[in-house]
N, C-alpha and C positions, 0 to 999 in steps of 0.2 A: 486527658486527666491532669491538664495543667503542668506537664513535665516532660522533658525533651527524650526520658529514656521508655524505649519500648515497654509495654505495660506488663510484656511477659518477664520483665528483670526488676520489676518492683519488689520490694520485699514483703513476703508474708511470712510472719513466725520467723524472721530474721534469715529468711532465703527466698531466693528467686521464686517468683510465682512459678515459672517453667519447670523448676526443680520438682516440686511436689507433684506437677502434672507428669512428668517424666516418672518419677517414683511409684505412681501408683502403676502405671503400666510396667515398668520394672518387675514389680512384686508379684505379679501375674504370672503363673507357672503356664499359662495357657498362650501368654505370646512369644515367639520366637525372633521377633527383630523388631527394633525400634528405630526410626528415621525422623530426625527433628530437621524442620525444615527451618533456615536461617536467611534474613536478610544479611548481606555481606556486610553490612554496618554494625552487626549484633555479633559477628565471629568472635572477637576479642573478649568481649564481656561474657559471652557463653564459655569461653575457653576459661577463664579467670575465676566466674562465680559458680559454675557448674562442672564444668570437665574436669579442671584439675583443683575443685574442691570435695568433691566426692567421687565415691566407687558403687559402681551399679553390678548387678547380675549379669545384665544383657551388655554387650559393645552398645553404645549408642554411637551411631553412623549420623551425619550431618550432612546436608545438601543445600546448596545455595537456592532461594527461592528466586521466582520472577517479579515481575512489575505488579501483576495483578494476582488475587488468592487462585482464580482458575491456574493461573500459571505456575503458581507455587506448588499446588497440588500434585500438578502434573510432573513436575520436578521430582516430587517425592515419589509418585508412582514409577517413574522411568529408574528412580534410584533404589528399588527395592528389590528382592530376589525374584526373578522370573517364575520361580517352582513355589512361589507360596499362593497359596490356595483362597484366603481371606485377608481383606485388608479393612483395617479400622482407622479413618479418618476424624482427628481430634482436635479442637481448639487447645494450642498451648494455655490459654487463659483460663480454662476450667480446671481449677487443679484439685475440685472435690468430687470427682468421679471416683467411684468405688467399684470393688473386686465383681459386686454382683452385675450392675450394669456392663461392665467391660465383658463377663461370661455371658449374659445374654446377649450381648452385640454380636459375640463371635457365633452363638448358637444360632441366631437369627439368618446370619448372613451366609450360614450353612445350609440353611432350611430352604431360606426364601430367596438368595443371592442379591439381594438389595434390602435394606432396613435399617431404618432411621431411629434414634432416641428422640422422644417427644413426651410432653405432657400435657393434660386438659388444660385449655385456657381457662384460668380464673376469673378475669374480667372481660366484661360486654365490650366487644369490638366494633366498632362503627365505621362503615367507607363512606368517604367526604367527597365534598368536591366543591372548586369556587362559587362563592359567594353570587360572582356576576356580577359586582358593583365596581369593578378595577381596583378594589381593595385586595389585600393579601388573605380577607376574611375566610373561613371555610365553612361551609353548612353539612348537616349530616345529608349524605345521599341513600344509606342503607343500613341498616341495625342488621349484624350476621349473626346466623344461629350459633350460640357457643358451644352448644351439644356436640357441633360437627366440627369445631376449631381447635387445633392441638399447637402449642409452640414447642417448635423445633430444637433439637438440642444436639451436640454429638457426644459420641461417637455417630458418625454415619458407615456403616458397616457394609461392605460389598464382597463379592467374588470377584477374585483382583483381573480376570480377564473381562469380566464385564464392565467394570468401572473405567479399567485402563481404554476399552474400546470405546466408553461414552466419551470419554474426555476427545480421543483422539478424533471422533465424529464430531464434537462440538469444536475443536480448532481447525479443522477441515472447512466446518461451515461460518468461522469467524463467531461464535456462540460464545460468550460469556458468562458466567453465572456465577452468584455468591453462594450457591447450595448445590453440594453435589448430587444429591437425589434428583435434582430438577433434571441433570442431563440425563439419567437412566430413564426418566417419564418423558425425556422425547424422543424415546425408542420405543415409547409403547408399553413399556415393561411396568409392573409393579412394583411398589415400595411397601414394605411392609413397618408397622410401627412398632418400636421396642418401647415397652413402658420405662419412661425415664425417670427422672429424681429431680424435685424442687430445689434438692439444695445442688445440684448439679450447675451452679449459677455461671456464667461467663463473664468475667471481672471487666466491666468497660468504664466505669467512673468510680471515684473514690469511696462513694459509699458503699460500693458492692466490694470493696476492698476492707472497708471499715467491718460489713457483715460478716465476713468470712474470717477474720482475725477474732471476732468476738465468739464466732461458733466452734473454733478451734480452740480459742481458751476454755470455754466451756465443758468441751470433749476431752480436755486434759486436767 
């Protein structure tokens, strides 16, 4: 996004994006524990702009992440209370998550053991291949059936022991994944789809930040 600041600490309505994400879970009466996985370089800005600046209903715990997303999620899982039954894994840069999606994620995890928030794809998706002329040009290989395509969001919700075992199996097999559910799929287990929310945007660009700022302004 053209800044050295981790995007989770960019300001949204005068507060870090991560603050809004934490607050959404903090306000849920069904959440027992919140663990924030931090890059060690972000500990001071987290303490200054979030921990010291706000009071939460839950005691927010932090743990250092790893070099990759998978390693970081595993660190978070190991830091969780081993007695917990369900864990929701959520992107810190998705601050627009609402109470309904949090509740649905918990319910789906309790019922199906593994579930992911997702929304039907709105745009036509095409698989591509190199043009074959030595250039960087791509050509269409296949037009995919949009009716069976979903855009995955977070939370990704799981039975705690199931996702912990899936991660430990992946580590033993030297598998790196950008998607938590993919590790459960490797075990041959089904993953249910939780009806997601198109407003549950992951902030990855300055345009995303502008859209959410405008949305919050309209809500207020």
